N, C-alpha and C positions, 0 to 999 in steps of 0.2 A: 137235579142238586139245591137249584133256587126253591123247589117245592118242598123238599125234605127238610131242608134248614127252617122254611116256615114253620113245618109241624112240631118244630122243639121250642120254636119261641113262644113264649106264654101271648096269648090273644091280647093282653092289654097295654102290651108294648107293640105291637103292629103299626101303631098310628104314630109315636114318636119317633121309632127306626124309619117308616118311609119320611118323616118329615126331615130327619138327619140324613139320611140317603140323598134326598133332594138336594139339602143344603151344601154337602160335599159336592154333588156334581157340579152345582153353580160357581163355586169356588173352584174346583180345578177348569171349569170354564173360562173363568175372568182371568185365570193366574197365567193358562195357556193364551188368550187375547193380549195381554199385559206383556208379555214376554215376547210374543211375536211383532207387537209394536215397537218394543224395545230395539230387538235387533233389526228391522227395516230403519228405526233412526239412527244407530251405530253404523249400519251400511250408507245411509244417505250423506252422513255428515263426515267419515270416513275417506268416501269417493269424491267429496266436495274440495275441491283445492281451494277455494277462497268463497264463502259464505259472503262475501262484502259487494261482491260485484255487482252493478246495476247497468243497466242501458243509458247510453248516453241522454237520452230523451231524459231521464231521471233527472239527471245532473241539470240539465236546460231548465226545468221544472223546478229545483230546489233552488237553483240560481235568481231565477225570475219572482220567483213567489214565496217559497219556504223563508230564506234566508232574511229579506226584508221583516217577515211576519216576529222573526227569533231576534234581530237585531236591540229591539228595545228593553228586550231581558238581559242584554250584554253577552250573550254569545251569536254563533252564526250556525253552531252545528252543537248534537249531543255529544261529541268528545270533548269539546270546548265549556260547556254546561257543566261535565262530570268534573273537568279539571279546575273550573275557577271556585267550585265548592269544594273539592277534595283541598286545594293550596288553602281554603279559608281555614280549614279544620287543622291543616297540619300547621298552621302560622298561629293559630289561637291555643295549641296545646306543645311549644317548642321542647318541652323538657321531656315527652312522651312519644313513643315509636304509635303513629297512628294506625291501627288494625282496620283493615279494609278484606270485606269479605267479596267473592263476586261469585253468583248461583247462576250455574249453566253457563260456565265461561268461555267453552269452546276452545278456539286457538288462543283467544286471549289478546288478541291485537289490538283490543281498545285498550285494554288494561297496559299493556306493555307501552303505548303510545303513550298513555299518562303518565306512567313510570318514567317515561324519559324526558319528558316536558319537565316534570317536578323537579327532578334532577338537574335541569338545564336553568331553571330557576334559581338554584341552589337550596332547593328543599329535598333533604333526605330523610325526615324521622316519620315512615312510613313502611306497609308492607301489606302484600297482597296475599291472600288466601284464596287461590281459585279454584273451585270445586265443578267437576263434569262428568257426566256418565262415560263418556267416551275416552278410553286410555291412548287412544291413537293420536288424536287431536290434542290431548294434554302434553304428551310426548313432542309434539311440533312446539308447542307454546313453549316449553320449557328449553327446547334448542334457541326458538327465537330469542328467549327473554337473555340467556346466553351470549346470542351474536350480537345483542344491541347493549348488554355493558349492565344489567339490571338485574339479573340473576337472585341476587343477593336480597332483593326485596319480594322475593315471588317462593309460595309455595306451593305446590300442586298437588291436587288430591282428588283420585277417583270417586265418585259417589254418585247413586241415583240421587238427583234432585228431590225426586217424590217421595224417598225415605229419608233425607238429609236431616240431620239432628244436629247441630254446631254447638261444639265443646266450649267455645270462646265467646266473647265479649265486642262487639266492634262498634267501631265511632262511625265507620259507612258500610253499609252492605248494597252491592251493585246487583241490576238483572236486567242486563244488556242483550232484547230480543231472546228473552229465555222461558218469559211466564206462560208464553201462548203455547210452549211446548208442555207445561206441566199439568196433568193429571187431577194429581191430587194439592188444588192451588189453596184449600182452606188450611192445609197443615203446615203448606210450606209459608204460609202468611204467619199463622201461627208461631212457627218457628223463628221465622225473621224478626217477629215483635220480640221474641223473648229474647233473642240472643243481641239487639238492637242498644246501644248505649241508650240512656235516657235522654241525652241531648246531641243524640245521632240524626243521621240521616238514611235513610232508604232511598235510594235514586234509580228510577229505571227509564229503558228507553224500549217500547212495546207495541203489540197491536193489541188492540181492544174491540174488534169488529165482531162479526158473527162465526162462531165455531165454523172451522176448516176454511176460513177466509174467503166465504163465501158472501154471498151480498142479502141484506135483508129485503124483503119484497118492495118495497117503497125504493131503494137504489136500485135492485134489478130492474125493475121499470124503466130507469133512465139509462142503466148501462144497453138495455135491449135496444131502445130508442136510436141509442147513438150509433149502435153496430149495425143499423138498416144504411148509414151513411158510408162509412167504410168499405171503399173496393176491398177484392179479395185479397190482397198482398198482405194487409194487415191484418188477416185473421189466423195466422199458423201459428200456434202456441208452440213456443220452443221449449217449454218445461215438459209436456206431456209430448211433443213429437207428432203433432198432428193439428189438421187444417179444422177451421170451426166455423163450419159455414153459419150456424146459428150458436150465438154464446151458451155454454153449458156453465151454468153455475156450480162448477165443480169443488166436492167437499175435498180440502187436502188431508182432512185428518182419517181417511179410509182405511190406512195403513201404519202410519207411524202416530208422531203425535204434533203434528202441524197444525197449529191453531186448534188444538184438541176443545180447550174451555177459553178461549180468546173471550169470547162474549160476557164471561164472567171477572174478567181480570179487575174491570173497574169498580163493579159491584163491591168486590170483595175490598179492594182497596179502599174502598171508602167505609168499611166496616171495619178493618183494622187499623189505619192510619190517619193522619191528620196533614193534608196539603199545604206544604209553603209553597210550590212552584206548580204549575198546573198548566202544559201546554199542549194543545190538540188539534189535529188537522187531518185532510183527507177522506175520502168514503170512495166515489167514482173514479176518481182521478187515479185509485191504484190499479186498475184493469190495465190502463194503458201506459202506464211507464213504469210497472213491475217486470220481473225478468221473463213472464210468460209471453206478452205481447207486448211489449217496451222495447223490444229490439226490431220491431218491424217499422218503428217511427225513425225519422233521421232529422236530428236537429239541426241540421243546416237546412231543412226543407222548408219553404215559408208554408206550404199548405198544412204539412205535420204541426208545426210550430203553433201555427192559426188556431188547430182543432184542439191540441191541448191547452191552448189559452181557454178556448171555450169552455171546456170540459171543467177546468180549474173553478171559472168563475160560477158556473152552476154548483159545483161544490160548495162554493163560500156563502151562497144566497142561500142552499137549503139546509146548510149546517148552522147558520147563524138563524134562520127561523124555527130552527128546531124539527124539522121536518126530518132532515137526515141526521144521525149522528155518526160521528168522528169514528176513524180506525185506528189512528195513532196516538201515542201518549208519549210524553216524556216531561218527566215529573220528579219534584224531590218532597219528601213524605217525613213527618216525624211521630213519635208515638205520643205527645201532648199540642195539645190544641196551639193554632198559630194566630195571629191579631190579625195578620192581612197577606192571605194568599194571594201570590202574583199569578194572574192569568190574562189571556188574550181576549181581549174587550168584555164580553159579557158569558164566556164559554166555561162557566164553572164546572164541577164535576156534578154538579145536583141539574145542570142544565143538559151535560151532555150525555148523560146515563140513557141507556135504553130498557124503559121497565117493562114492555109489551113484549113476548116473544111469539107474537101469531105469526102463523107463516102460511101464506095463501099462494 
């Protein structure tokens, strides 16, 4: 059949038709791959009761090291950071309902927390518009907002944030642990920039390390050296349900969108926005306090805590020297230049961005 059709097609049309066939096949492969990732993402978060739960050792590390670093900025955690800035904006515009968008909002636990707190301090001139790919988690969010008595401040919309096209203008746009799930980051940041009020804030708490939450070679070498010290009981991966005698630099983006373009988040933020507040931290420590291996450590055990203290100290020295780049960001950004951005020590965006993509 193929040869019969070819006989009837003029020879000059053969090359462009071959190109068209190849392009269609490529597009179909991409669409299939994208849809497969979407299904994996939906399954992962629909079946996850809470994406906020972290091992106790993470709380130990946060209390001892992260909170003292954040206190000079006027907050001790990212929710306080968001609360503080949103309250300032609401008080600065008492005659309007301050529109707040949250992209990739998930179960909206942080947004609901912020709404409760705003009402407690007498602020009611705000509304949240929450967007997420997953209709099930948004249903949970709506129920939670109703239970907390703040549902009147919320609307929930099922959107694929990779295709998000906002119709409104917002004083505040939030992205809470969602940017590292976005494939089309450039398009998203362009849409956020267009939707953000000229005097508005874009605020995020996210991951900016290597794609798939892998370690870059300079960090991987340190992890592997530390791994040699650990007894086997610390090497069980609770996320992947397996023992890792040798640490595997696992790529979390192989199936879904987890960390799919994490390494592009900071460079693109620097392209589209101006930093008002920029706080970064973490790298090697992530491996030992996160969900995969963090549950192996006991925050009440002296050796475990001493090990975590030492890993943190390594991170601080290596990040402040520029040899390692941080993997976590808390930031507030604007569309216009800021006279004096608030940063921790000398850790500016320019200092912290990793320009090399060498993998060895």
